[in-house]
N, C-alpha and C positions, 0 to 999 in steps of 0.2 A: 865610191860613186856618191854623188850628191843627191839629197832627197829632192823629190819633185817640188817645184816652187809653184805658188799660186799664179795663175795666168790672168787675173783681173776678172771683171764681171761681164765678160763678153757673153752676149745672149746665147751663143751656141754651147757654152760650157755649163750653163745652169742646169740643163736636164741631167748631165753627168753627175754633178754634185748632189742633186736631189736623189738620184738613184743610189749613190753611195750612202747617203743618210738613211734611206729606206733599208738598205742591206744591213747597216749597222744596227738599226732599230729591230730588224727581224732577228739578228744575232742575239741582241740583248733579251728579246722575249724567249728565244729558244734556250738560252743559258739560264734564264730565270726559271723556266719550267723544269729543266733537268736538275738544277741544283736544289730546287724546293722538294724534290723527291728523295733527297739524301739526308736531310736534316730538318729539324723543327726550326722555323725562322720566325722570330717574334716581330714580324712586320707584315703588312698587307701585301698582296701580289703586286699592286701598283707601285708601292714603295720599293720593293725588290727590283722590279723591272727598271725603275728610274735610276736606282743606284748602279745596277749592272750596266745600264746604258752609258753612264758616265765612265765606268771602268773600261768599257769597250772602246770608247773614244780615246781614253788615255793610252790604252795598249796599242791602238792603231797609230797614234802619234809617236809612241815609243819605238815601234818598228820602223816607221818612216824616218825618224831622226838619224842624223849622221854625226857621231856614231849613235847606235841605238841607246835610248834613254833607259838604262837599267834601274836607276834609282826610282823613276816613276813607276816602273813595273813592280819593283819590290814594295813600294807604297801601296799599289793596287792589291798585291797579295795580302798585305796587312789589313787592308780595308775589308777583304773577304772575311777575315777572322772577326773583325769588329761587327760585321753584319751577322755573325754567328753561323756562317756557312762552313761549319766545322764537322760535318758528318763524316762517316768512314770513307765514303766515295765522293765527297764534295770536291776535293782538289783534283782527283782523277777525271771526273766528269768535266770539270772546268777546263783542264788542259786539253782534253779531247775536242771539245766543241770549239775552243779558241784556236788550237793548232790548225784544225781543218779550215776554219773560216779565214784566218789571217793569211794562210798560204794561197787560198783561192781568191782572195779579194783582188778584183781587177785594178783598183787604184794603186796597189802595191806591186803590180807585175813589172813595172819599169824600174823598181829598186833592185840594185845589184845585190847578189847574195841574200835573197829574201829568206830562203829556208834557214840559213845560218842565223839571220837576224831574229826570226820567229823563235828559234831554239833558245837564243840568248835571252830574249824578252820573257819567254815562258819559264826559263830557269830562274830568272830574277824574281818572277811572280811567285814561283814555288818557294824560293829562298825567303822572300818577305813573308809569305804565308806561314812557313815553318817557324821563323823567328818570332813572329807575332803570336803564333799558337803556343810556343814554348813560354813566352812571357806571360800569356794569359793563364796557362796552366799553373805556372809558378805563383802568380798572384792569387789564384783561387786556392791553391794548396796552403799558402800563407794565411789567407782568410779563414780557411777551414781549421787550420791549426789553432789560430787565435780563438775561433768559436769553440773548438773542443776544449781548449784550455779554460775558457770562461765557463763553459758548462761544467767542467770538472770542479772548478773552484766553487761554483754555485751549489753543485751537488754536495760537496764536502760541508759547505755552510749549512745547507738544508738538513744534512744528516746530523750535524751537531745540534741544530735547533730541534729537530724531530726527537732526537735522543733526550734532550733536556726536557722537551714537552712531555714525552712518554714518562720520564722519571717523575716529573711533577704530578702528572695525572695518576700514575701508579701509586705514588706515596700519599698524595693528598685526597684521593678519591674516597667519597663516603661509602661507595659500594666496594664489596670485596673483589679483589683482582688476583688471579693466579695465572702464572706463566708455566706451562707444562710441556713435557715431551709428548710425542704423538701417542705413546702408550699410557699417558695420564700421570707420569711421575712429576711431582711438583719441583720446578726449578726455583721459582720465587713466589712469595705470597705477601701481600701488603698488610698493613696494620689493621685495616677495616675488616678483612677476612679473618684475621686472627682474633679480633674482638668478637666477631659474630660467633666463632666456634669456641671461644673461651680457651684458646691455645696461643702459644707464641709462634711467630713466623718460623723460628727454627724447628719447632715441633711439626709444623705443617710441611716444611721442606723435606722432612724425612719420610713423608707419606706419599701415597698416590692420591689423586683427586677422588678416585672411586672409594678410597678408604674413608672419605669424609661424607659419603652419601649413604642413606638408609639402605640396608641390604635388599629390600624389596624393589628399590628403584635403580639398582646398579646396572642390571642387564639392559634396561631400556635406555639408560644414559649412554652405555657403551655402544649400543646400536646407533644412537644419534651421532656420536663422535665418529664412528666408522663411516657413516654416510657423509659426514662433513669432510673428512680426510679424502674420501674417494671422489669428492667433487659433486656428489649427488645433491648436496645442500650448499647454498652460498653462505648461509649463516644459521646457526642452531639457536633456537629459543624455546625453552621448555621449563615447566615447573616441576621441581623434585624436592625431596626431603633431605635436609642435612642432618648430621648427628654431631652434637657438640661433645665436649670432653666429658660432660656429665651423663651422656647417653640420651639426652632429651631431644626428640626430633623437632625440627623446625622447617617450615615451608620456605622455599627460596626459588627465585627465578634464575636460571642459567642462560646466559647469552654468550655463545662461544663462536670463535672464528679462527681460521687457519692463517698462520704466518708462513709465507712462501719465500723461497730464495729468488735469485735473479732470473732463473730459468723456469720459475713457476712450480718447483717441486715443494711439497709441504715439509716444513721443518719443525714447527712448534705450534702449540695451541694457546690461545689467549682466552680465558674465561672470566666473565664478569658475573659476580654472584650478588643478588639483592635479597636481603632478608624480608620475606613477605609474611611472616608469621602473624603480625598484628593486622596487616592489610587483609590476609586471607580470612582471619577470624571475623573481621568487620564485614568483608564481602559475603561470607557465609551467613552472617547474622542479617545483613540487609537483604540477601536473596531469600532467606527464610521469611522475613517480614513481608517482602514483596509478593510471595507466593502463598502466604498463610494469613488467615483471619486473626487479627490481634485479639479480638474479644474471646473467641472460642478455642483458638489454637489449631483449628481445622484448616486443611488446604482451602484456598479460595477458588473462585471461578476460573481464574487464569491458570492456576496449577491443575485444576480438575480438567480443563479443556485440553491442556497440553499432554496430560497423561492418558487421555481417552484413547488416542490412536495406538499407543503402545499396549494398553490393556486389551483393546479389541483384537490386536494382532496376536497377542500371547494367549488369548483365551482358548479353551478346549473347543475345537471346531464343531464337535457334535453337540455340546451343551451351551456354548456361547456365553453371553453376559445378560444381566438384567439391570436396568437403570430405574431407580426410584427417585422421583422428583417431588419434593414435599413443599407445601406452603402452609404455614400455621394459620389456623382459623382465628379471626378476631384478635390478632396480636396487637393491632393498633389500639384496641380498647385497653389491653393490659398496659401498654406503654403510656397511653394518655391518662388512664384512670388511676393506676397505681404508681406511676413514675418510671422514668427511663432506667433508673438504677435497678429496679425490680425487673423491668423488661430485659435488661442485660443478663440478670441472673437466670431468668427463664431460658434465654437463648443458650447460655452455657449449660444449663440443665438438659436441654434438648440435645445438644451436641454430645454430652456425656452418655445419655440414654441410647442414642443411635450408635455410638462406638461400642457400647455394651451389647446391644442387640446383634451387631454384626461382628463381634469379637472372634467368633469361631469360623467366620467365613473369610474368604480371600476377597476383601472388599475395600473400597476407597470411599470414605465419608468426607464430604466437603460442605462448607457453607457457601452457597452460590450468590448470596447477597440479601440484605434485609432479613426477612423471616423465611427465606427459602433455603432448603438443604437438598443435596444430591447424594445418592449412594449408588455406586457401581459395583455390582457383585459379579465376580468371575465364577460361573456355575461349575460345580463339581458333582461327583457321584452322590455325595451326602448333602448337597445344598437343598434346604427345604423348598417347597413350592411357593409360588408367588402369593397365594392366598394366606399361607401360613406366615410368611414374613410380614405381609400387610397387617395381619391380626396382631403379631408381636409388636409392630410399630404403634398401632393404635392403642394397644393395651398398656404399653410402657408410657406413652405420652399422657394417657389418662390418669396415671398415678400422680396425685397431687404432690407438689413440692412445697414444703412448709417454709415460710419466710418469717424470720424472727420468732420461730417456734409457735406461731399462732395461725397465720393465714396459710391455707393450702391452695396453691395455684396449679391448675392442670390445664393442658392445652390439647387441642385436636388438630389434625392436619388433613388437608386434601392431598391425595397422592396420585400422580400420573405415573404409570408404569409402562416401560418399553421392554418387552421380554424377547430375548434372543433376536436382536436386529441382525441384518446381513453383516458379514464380516467386513465387507468393503464400504460400509457406511462411513461417512466422514464424521468427525466429532461435532462439527457445526450442525450437520443434518440430524444427528442423534439428539443433541440438546434441543434443537427446534421441535423434533417430534415429541420429546418428553414435555416440553413447555406447552405445546398445543393440546396434548392429552390432559395436562393439569388444568388448563383453562377450561376445557370441555367439562371436566369433572366439577369444577366450581360453578359453571353455568347451570348444570343440571342439578346441583345440590347433592351430588353423591359423595361418598367418602373416598372412593378410589375408582380408577378405571384403567383399562388396558389400551394401549395404542391400537388404533384401528386404521388400516391403510386407507379405506374408502372415506371414513370420517375425516382423516387427516387431509386427504385430497380436497374434500369439500371445505374444510376450514381454511386451507391455504388459498383456495379460490375466493372465499368470502373475504379473507384478509386483503387479498389483492384488490378486490372491488372497493373495500373500505379505504384503502390507501389512496385510491384515485378519486374518491368522492369529492374532496375539497376542490380539486381542479375541475371536475365535471360541473360542479355548482357554479364556479367562476366562469366557465365557458358557456353556460346556458343550457347544458344538457339536462339539468334537473329543472322541471317546470311544475306549475301548479295546475291541477285539474279539479273537477267537481263531480260528485255523484249525487243523484237525487234521493231525497228522503220522502217517501210517499206514504199516503194513508193506506192502511190495510183494508179499509172498507171500500173506497172507490178508486184507489190508486192515484189520487190527485197528489201533486207535488206540494209538500208542506214546508220544505226547507231544502238546503243544500249543504253538503259537507265538503270542506277543502281537503285535498289529498295531494301527496307528492307523486311524481312520476319521473323516472330516469330513463331517458332515451339513450341507452348505451350502444356505442358503435359495434361492439362485438356480441354483447349478451342480449340485445334487443330491448324491449320495454320491461323495466323493473318496477314492480308494484310498490304501493305506499308502504306496506308492512316491511318489505325488504329495505326500503330507504331508511325507515326509522331504526331498524335493527343495525344497519351498517353505521348510521349516524351515531348511535349510542356507543359503538365500539371505537369511534374516532374522536369523540368529544365535540361532534357537530350537532348534537341533539338540541341544545339550547339555541344557538344562532340560527339553525335551519328551521326550528319550530317557530321562532319569532318571525322569521322571514315569511314562512307559510301563512301565519296569521295576518300579517300586515299586507302582503301581496293579495291574498284572497279577499280581504275587506276592500281594498282599493279597486279590484276588478268588479266586485259585486256592486260597489257604488257607481262605477263607470257604466255598468250595464243597465242601470235604472231599476234593477230588481228589488222588490221589497221583501223577499224571502229571508227568513232568519238563517244565519251562517253558523254551522257547527264546525269546530276545529278540535280534533282529538289531541289531547296533550300527552306528551311522554312523561314518565315518572319524574325525570329531571326537571322538565319544564313546569310540571304541576307544583313542585316544591321550590321553584326558583323565587327568591325574595323579590326579584324585579318583575314578576309576572303581572301583578296588579298595575304597576306603573306602565308596563308595555301595553296592556289592554286599554288603560286610560288614554295613552298616547294615540292608539289606533282610533279610538272613538272621537277624540278631539280633531285629529287630522282629516278624518273622513266625514265627520258629521253624523255617523250612524248612531241610532238610539241604543242605549245599553241593552235593551231586550233583543236587539237584532243580532248580537254576538253571543253564542252559546259554547263556551269552552267545555270540553269533555274531560273530566277528571278521572283517572284510573282509581278504582276503589282501593287497590293495593297501596297506592301512594297516600291516600287519605288515612289509611290505617297504620302508616309508619309511625315509629316512636317519636320521631322529630316533631311531628305535628305541623310542619311548614305548609304542606299542601292543604291541610284542614283550615289553617289560618287564612290562606289565600282564598279558599272557597267562601268562607264567612265574610271576608271583606268585599269580595265581588258581589255577594248577595246584598250587601248594604248599599252598594252604588247602583243596584238594579240589573246587574248582569246575571241572567238565569243559567247557571252552570248545569251540566248533565253529569250523571254518574255512569261511567263505562266499566264493563267487566263485572257486573253484578252477578253473584252466584247464590246469594241468599238475601232475605228481606231484612236482616238485622242491621245492615248499613243504613237503611232508611230511618231507623230510630234515632241515629246520631247525626246523619247528614240528609235532611229532607231535601228533595229535589222534585221538580215537575216532570223530569224525563230521566229514565234510566235505560241503559243498553245491556242486554244479557251477555254473560261471559261466553267467549267463543267455545270453551270446553263444553258448556251445556248445549250450545247450538249444534255442535258436531255430533253429540250423543242423544239428540232429542228423541229418537225413536226407541231408545233402549227402554225395556219394561220398567226399570227402576228409576230412570231419569224422567220419563214423560209425565208421570203423576206429580212429581215434585216441581217440574217445570210449570205445569198448569197451575199448581198451588202458588208458586212464586208470582206468576202474572196476576192472579187474583189478589194476592196480598198487596202488591204494588198499587193496583187499582184502588184498593181500600185506603191506602195511604195517600191517594190523590195524585199518583204519578202515572204518566204515560210510559208504556214499555215498548222499546224498539229492539229490532234485531237486524243484523247485517249479514251479508253473504248469501242472500236469497238468490237462487240460480235459475229457477224456472217456475211455470204456472202451478205445478203440483205443490211445490214448497210454499208458494203464496197461499194456496188454498189450505194447506196444513196449518200454517201459522194463523190464518184468519179464523180457523175453527177453534184455536186455542185462545183466542181473544187478544191477540197482539194488536198494538195500535199503529206502529210505524215500521216500514220495511225499507231495506236498501240492498243493493247488490247487482249482480250481472243481469238479473231478470228485467231491469229497468234501464232505459237509455239515459245517457248523460244529459243534464239540463241544457237546453239551447240558449245561446246568447251569452254564455260566460266563458 
């Protein structure tokens, strides 16, 4: 039967053709969906649907042709393979969907023998699919074979190259190399290892690797190799001692790895041995130098600090430890006056004496820096008490050391002692506690002192304040204030005194004396004192007051070579008369050996500046430093009512009057004190009993 022929473009037939096209499109989408579930297709869904749409049209035409176009159907089957529709169920699903669709297609119902035609076309489709799939598999197998052959050839070449490289490295390496069995038996050894051990490669080959290691290190090395073979370590690197033919041990670094077969089973061990004897000696020497003082040979601060934690932990829990922190007195004079070489000899002598003193104790003696030493004693049942050990230290240091057989040089030391600190104290906290104790001893002029927790807390508090003083000054928290200096007779204001006041955000208002003490600890005494003088003079000038200005000088400021120039500058910039500014010189600074403060006093007197003497405790200073005004020492003022102090205080006031000086006192708190001082003949008063001067 002939295939249906086109009937032209009659309008009535267009809807039938459109419906057929839609059915074929629906078939293509269904086929695309079903076949995409059977294999991975390296195309987008739209591309697959378009390709299968073309194949549906081809198969429809192949069924309708007379005879059926089996070649076109076979080509369509091959195209399925090219599209990679080659999953396990791809062909079966394709035949199912196509067979049902083609048999039911209305446009093919008028074709004779439709079922037979569909079977023939689908058979040709399957045949083409199978032939193309066979060719594709054959091509892939050939490609795979060629790839495998290439890989095998490359592998052989790499093996040859690798073997040659290994032999070159093995023979030419400057490090010793040994190839061993898993139990350590040597299979091969290179010339470098033989040279290190002073043996021949043949001699080494007859031994086990462990025969070449120091007996004390064998078991540790065996354990390392066991972990390596067991896979617990990826690579072993350790330092051990080798033993040469002459029996001399030498330090070496072992770097070992496992050689495994194709399935990953361990077969052999490869060990690289580097002779570190010289390096080890150098490292130990450098380590010793880094942790020990070159001059005295004692441990340095770094070593001392690192050892503290261990010593604290290992100490007897009941007896603990004792830390002695020493600072030599006046060592700078020895260094400066007798020379650094002699100073070094003194330091070595102190180190030797300390080692002798604590030779019978479980102690660590160290030089902490400069002329400071530290001794940490782990107390035992027979350890002497703190006082006994301090006396031993002071007695031994006081023994003169004769230099050149003539000069005997002896030293003393201030000692801060921390006795039995808590076991959980950190090394940093312990050293900080000993340092604070030592500084407190030096401030009080004592020989030694014990750590006191309350005093330590106070010192830490003060150090914290001192550390923040510079910032507070810059931020305007520190200001200048004035107090009145009044006549004891009628309480009329005779002058004003400039003072510092710190408006601290947490501590409240800090007084002048506190500001001066903190400034002395931070190096601010000079700049802050100069600022006080200049600021007070400028404010006094701005107020229009003609009262004389008193400014109490710190010891550092009184001895400052720039003091006279600073006061000259203030007078010139403000226009104040020399007599209007009265610097108060501490008597202790005037009596210092340097004489700098005394020189400043005399120069100021020559230019008309009437200085005052502050802190006067006896009249003898007036014989050398005549002054129109003196201020009594605070220690006398505090003990004024003592039966022994009151008569001498009255005599001191009378003697000052005879010398032509007015006598002032500060710290007067109430009317009773005003009356008491008036009865003693005092001239000038100041303190809380009197209000601050107005207008300044």
